[in-house]
N, C-alpha and C positions, 0 to 999 in steps of 0.2 A: 731258269734260263728264259730269256724273253725272246719270243719268235720275231723274226724280221721278215718284212715283205720283200719279194723279189722285184727289182726295178723292171718296169714295163709289164709285169705280171701281177696286178693287184689282187688277184684271187688266190695267189699262192703264198704260203708262209714257209719259212725255212728254219731249220734247227741244225746245229752242228755239235753233236755230243762229244766229239773229240776230233783232233786234227785229221783231215783227210776223209771224213765221213760227213755226208750231207743227207738230211731228211727234208722232203717237201711234203706239205699236206694242204688240202683244199676242200671246200664244200663242193660236192658233186653238182648242185644247181649252179654254182658260180662257174664251173668249168663248162657246163652246157651252154651258158650264155656266151662263152668265148668261142666255142668250136662249132656249134650247130646253128643253122639258119632259123629253124623253127623253135618257138618258145613254148612248146606244148608238152615237154617231157618232165616238167618239175614234179608232177604228181604221178610218177612212173610206176609206183609199187603195185597198184591193183590192175595194171594194164597188161594185155597180152603182147606178144612180141610184134615187132614192126620190121619191114624190109627196108634196110638202109641202102643208100646209094652214095657215091662219092660227091654228088652234087648237093647232098644234105649238109655237107661240112663247109664252113666258111673258108677254111684253108685245108689242103690235103693232109690228112692225118693217118689214114689206114691204107694199106696196100690192097690190091684186088683180092688176094688170098684172105686177108684179115676181114674184108667186107663179107666174104663168103662165110667165114667162121662166125662172125657176130650175127649174121642172118640165120644161122643154124640154131641159135639159142631159142628156147621156147617161151621165155618171159622177158618183157621189156626191162624189168629190174636187173636181170643178169646182163642184158645187152648194155645198159647204161653204165653199170658198174665196171664192166670189162672195157668199154670205150674210154671212160674217164681215167681209170687206173693206167691203161696203156698210154693215153695221151700224156699223163703226168710223167711216167717213166721215160717215154720217148723224148719229151722236152728236156728232161734231166740229162739223158745220154747225149743229146745234141748240144747242150750247153757245155758239158765237161769233156766229152770224148770225140764225138763225130760232128765237129762244128760246121762243116760244109755239106752235111747230108740233110736233105729234107725229111720231115717226120715220116712221110709215107715210104721213104727209102730205108728207114730203120726197121729191121724186122727182129722179132723176138721168137725164140723157140723154147721148148720145155724138155727137161730131163724126164726119164721114164716115171719118176716118182713125183713129178709136178713142178719142180723148181724152174723158174724162168732164167733165160740167159740171152745175151745179145748175139744174134746169129753170126755176125762177122767178127765179134770180139768176145768170145765166150768166157774169157778170164776176168771180165769186168764184174766185180761183185755188185749185184743188184737185188732188191727185194721190193715187193709191193703188197699192199693190204687195203681193204676197204671195210667200212661198217656203217650201215644206215646212210646218213647224208654226207659222209666224209670218205675221202680216199687219201692214201699216203704212199710215197715211194722213197727209196733210199739207195744210195750208191756209195762206194768206197773208191778213192783214188789209188789205193794200194791193192794191186791184184792179188797179193799174198794174204789179205785179210778178208775172210768170208764174213757175211753179215746175214741177219734175219730180222725182219720187221713185222710187227703185228699191231693192229689198231682195233680197238673195241669201244663201243658206246657203253658207258656205265649204266647198266640196267638195274632193276630191283634185285635184291639178294636171291641168288639161285637156290633151287630146292635141294634137299639132301641127296636125292638121286644123282643130280648133276655133280655135286661136290664129291661124292664117292666114285663117280665115273672118271672125273677129271683129275682128281688128286689122290695121292697115297695117304695112308693113315698117318705116316710121319709128317706129311705136309699139313694135314688137317690139325694136328696137335700144335703146330707152330703158327698157323694162319689166323690172323685177326678175322673174326666173323662179322664183317661188314662189307657191303657191296664194293666200295672203292678198293679195299684191300684185296678182295677176291678177284676182281677184274684185272688189277695190276699183276697179281700172281699168275693169272691165266695168260695175259699177254706176254709175260716173260717166258712162260713155258712154250707157247706157240711160236714165239720169235726164235727160241732155241731150236725147235723142230725144223723151222725154215733154215736156220743157220747150218744145220747138218744135212740139209737138202733131203729130208725124209718126209716132212709134213706129218700127216696122220698115218703114214705107213709105219711109223714107230709107235709102240705102245705108250700111252700117256703115263702109265705107271713105271716106265723105265726111265723117265725124266722127272726129277724132283727139284723144286725150288725151295730151299730152306734158308731163311734169313737173308734173302736176296743173293744167294749163291746157288749155282746150278750143279746138280749131280746127275750123271748119266751112267746107268748101270752101277750105281753106288760109287762112282769115281768123280771127284770134283772136276768140273770142266774149267779149262783155263780160258776164260772169256771175260769180256767187259759187258756190263748190263747198264742200259740207260732207259729210264722211264720218264714220261712227261705227261702231265694231265692238261688237256686243253680246256680253256674257259667254257667251252660249249658242252662239257660233260663227257668227253671222250678221253681215253688214255692210250698212249702208244708206247711200246717198248721195243728197243733194238738190242740185239745181242751181236757182238763183234769179236773177232779174234784179236789176240794180242801180238804186238811185234816182239820178235825174239832178238834181244841185243847180242852182238857178237861176244862169244865167250860165256854167255849165260847158260846155266843149267836148269833154269826154270821155264 
């Protein structure tokens, strides 16, 4: 699948894994160029936190409450990732659902186990993820189909301890032992954990990905899985529910 750039948003690429579902992804430095007045955040990883104000943004993006939240983070890395992920998700919500609402008027809340939702439209299926220099967001136009999205940079092959912690013995027996395959497998699992709105509150060993199918508590999950490798060495996976046709027993 070839990514398309969004008109008037040159820093954002879009994917549509199936009808009604949209994924946007972008480099975090490119988003910073669009939303912040200062150009000093590109090397943000080793820096301590900063106090942000609404005047730091080229256009209003965050509410006063969100400004307070981001200023409570202790590292600039966390602040920048949170701001950019939220900007991308808000922009998506404004494009498809709340077309006359300014970005700072769109508020997001979180379930007890961490899953985000749109405060005024909690049934809109959304998901967001970030890794290193990229962030990604997804939404579904069908409120009956939950989704979960995960994005990871393909790093060197993880060590045996990580593999045993993240995957079951059954998964390890079927998994190709190379970094791209491992990280694809991992994004599928984490996307499913977001799909069920549990995140890491569910045991990693209760969810298994076997031959690109997901089993939860040994029961095959009725979901669709989409994975895409970005040219920049990242991989994203999205897990979504399936529509039930009238009269279908599956």
